[in-house]
N, C-alpha and C positions, 0 to 999 in steps of 0.2 A: 425413817419417818422422820420429816424437818420437826425439830423443835421448833417450841415458839419462843420470841423473845420478849421479854416484856420491859419496857422503857419506864425509866422513874420521872414525871413529872414535876418540875421545880412547882410550888405554890403561888398562887396569882399574890400582888400585892396590893394595897389599898385600893390605888389609882385603877388599876385594871380590872378589880371587881366592881366599879363604879362607872366605866366605861369613859371616864371623864377625856382620857386623851385622844380617841377615838371622836369624841364628840369636837373636842377643839380643832383636830383635824379636819375635820368636814366643815363647821363653821370658817376656816380660815381658807380653803379651797371654793367656799359660796364666795368669802369676800372678796378673794382675787378676782373671779368671773364678773364679780355684781359691776366691776366699776372698768369690765373692758370693753373696746370698741362692738360694736354688734356684728356679729358675720353672716347673718341670716339674711339671705335674699327674697325678697318680695316674688316669688316665680308667678306668673311669667312675665310681670312687666321689668323685672331685675332679672339677667339673664349674664351666668358665668362668664368669666372668660375664657374664649376658645383658643388651645393650642394652636400654631401653625402647620403642626402635622398632623392634626384629627381628622381623621376618613367616618368620613358622613354618608350620607345618602347619595348612591350613585344616580346621576343624571347624566342626557345628553345634552352636547352645546353646538350651539352655532358657530359660524366662523362671522366676522365685524361685521360683512355684507347678508347676514341673514341667512346665507346657503346652509346645509344640510351638510356637515362635517362626514357622517357616517355612510360609509359604503359597503355594508354588509357582509364584509369579511369572515363574521362570524369565530373571529378569534377570541372575543371574551364570553360567548357563549362554550366554546369549547373547556376554557381554562378555569371556569367560576366551579369552584369545589362543591358547593350545594346544588349546583344547578339550579340555580334563580334566574338566569337570562334565556329567554325563548326569542328567537331573532328570525323573521320567515321575509327570506330576500324577493324583491321583488326588480322590475328593469325601470330604465330612466326612459322615458319617451323624448328622443334628441331635440325632436321637431319643436315640442311643446316648451323644452329648456336648452336653449342653443348654450348657454353656458356650463352648463354642466355633462354635453355632450360627451368629452373625453371618460367620466365617471362611467362603468359599466352598470354599477346594480347601487341600489339603498335601500334601505330596509323597508319592505311593505308595512310587517307588524314589526315592534320591538316592545319587549315586555319584562320586567325586572319585578320577581315576585319576593317582596320584603318580609314577609315572612318566613322566608327561606335562604336569605342574603345576609351573609355574616362578618360585613364590612372590612374584608380582607385587602381591598384595593388592589386584587390583579388586573380587572376586567380595565384599571385606570392605566395599570403599568404594560398590560399587552397593547392596548390599541393605537396601531399605525398611523392611525388619523387624527389623535387625540382629538377624539368625539364624546369619549366618554370619560365622565370627571366624578369624584367625592364631592358633595358639595357641605357645608358646615351646618346642614340641616341636622339636628340630635332629637327631633319632637314630628314624629311621625303615629298618626294616629287614626284608626278608621272603627267604625261599628262593624266592620262584617271583612271577614276575608279578600273578598272581589273586591275593598276598598283599597284593599294594600298590595293590588298587584298593579302596576304602573305601567300603564300604556304609555306609545311613544311619543301621545298628544302631552301628558302630564309629564313625563320626563325631560321635555322641552319648557314647559312653564317651570321647572323645579331649576332646571339649568341655565337659560336663558341663552345669551351671546356673550362669550369669552373673547379677548383680544388675541389673538392667532400670533403666534411668535414665529411661522413659517410663512406664511401668505402661500402659502401649497398651492392652493386653487390659481392664486393669479399667477405664479410663476408657471403654472404648466399651460395656461391661458399663453401666456406670452411668449411661452418655448415653442405655441404650436403656430402664433401668428408671425413668428422667424423664421420657421424652419416653410408655412405655405408663402413667404416672402421671398427665398431665393429658388 
């Protein structure tokens, strides 16, 4: 059986009995913070600075010419850990859109369920066409579950047009023109 050990406490001083040191310490802290610059933001009018490497809402983007960059390769759908992305591939009508005749397919439907998304950024990293980007949007809300499933149209509205680093479609188009000339 374990022996209990009794610890002797030293008696409190007069100042400790009156709590004067603790009260003065609290007043000192209050006086220090009373004259500091206000750090409260009046949200949503004022927003915090967003770091450069922030991973926000995934969106679809178009190239500078307004063309759809996604080719329904479905890599983002396969790599998504919570399975938040759903793509239904569709065919491209070469006669209706001759600029994209060299592209085999485009997404007929493209949905991202924001209730499942964990903002990991794997979809952006794996996209070979640079069609999906994580934007700096951090206030996404809705009144129902259906409102938080972003369809293709809403994804393009959120993403907009980003400058293309590679001008991939233009290069392919010019390469095809050169190949046809020879």
